[in-house]
N, C-alpha and C positions, 0 to 999 in steps of 0.2 A: 158806330162811335168811332171818334178820333181822338186819341190821347196826346196831350202835349206837355213836356217837361223842359222847363228852362233851367239853365245853370250858367255860371260864369261871372255871376255880379260880384260885387265888392267894394273897398274902399281904394280910391285912386286919387293922386294930386290933380290938380289943373294942369292940362297939358298932356296928360298921361293917356293910356289907351287901355281898353279892355276887350275882350272877345265873348259875347253870349252866344250859347247854343239852345237849340229847341229841337229836342228828339220827338220824332212824331211816329205814331203807330195805330193800328186800326185799319178799318176799310175805307177805300176809295179815297184817302187823302192825296194819293198821287196826282189828281187831276184839280187840286184845290189850289188857290192863292194862299200863301202864308205871309202874314203880315207880323209887324213889331209895333206895339203900341207902348206908351209909357204914361203914367200918372204921378205928378209930383204933388207934393204936400199942398193941398189947399185949391188944387187946380183939378180941371176935368182930364180925362183921359184923352190923350192924343195921338195920333198916326205918326209913326216915325218912318217904316219903309215896308215895301211889300216886294214879294217876288212869286214868279208862277214856277210850280214843279217841272212843268213840261219844258217851255222854251227858255225859262230862265230870265224873262223880261222883268224889270226892276222899275220901282217908282218911290221917290223920297219926298219926305217934307222939305220946305225950303231950309228950315233950321237946322238941318243935318247934312244938306248936301254938301258933297267935297271933304266931309270929316268921317260919316259913316259909310259902310259897304253891307250890303245884305248879299248872301250868297247861299247856296246850296250842296248838299252832296247826297245824291240820289241812292249811292250805295250803303251809306249811313242813316238814309231817313232823316237827315238834320240839316237844319237851316243855321246860318251864322248871321251875327250882326257884330262886325268889327267895327269899334267905336274908338277914333283917334281924335287928337286935340281937344280933349274932353273939357267942359267948363262947367262951373257949379252950377248952371241953370239946366245941365243936363241931369242933374240928380233927380232921381225916380224910381219907382218900381216898375221894371219892363215886363211886357206881358208879350207872349206868342200867340197867335191866333190864325185860325183857318176859316176859309170862307169858300164857297163855291166860286167857279170862274165869273168874271165880270169887268167890265171896262175899267180903265186905270181911274177915272174920275170918281168911282165909287169905293175904291179901296180906303179911302179915307174915313170912311163911315163906320165907327165900330159896331153900330148895330147889325151890319151885314153880316157879321162873322159868328159862325156857327158853334165855333170849339174855342176855347181858351184854356192857356196854361195857368199856374198858381203865381206866376211873377218871380223875379227875382230884382233883390234890390241893388240898384248903383248909387253910390255916394261919391261925389267930385268934391274935394275939398281945395279950397283958395290957398 
């Protein structure tokens, strides 16, 4: 089992920044791909960004490229999502997830992830 706990959400004005954290624990997660997803009201869950624990390879959704940065701290067993230039359309519940290693192209599919956190709310006001 892998346990994931998100934190860092909140209310921010348009153009502001937030950093989300995902603390991981449990067995074998160190070989996994870690992903951030989000679900906005009335919309389906969508991929935001992913990173590998080993090489630190990253992949982003087009909608967040240049604004969001995913990173990791192996010593703290934590993955981060730095979100800059936030816009009202970024408002969503953000989830951390873990999956077994796979090519980048399949990272975007939520069904491939085995473990999920409970989510943290991000609200961007205009």
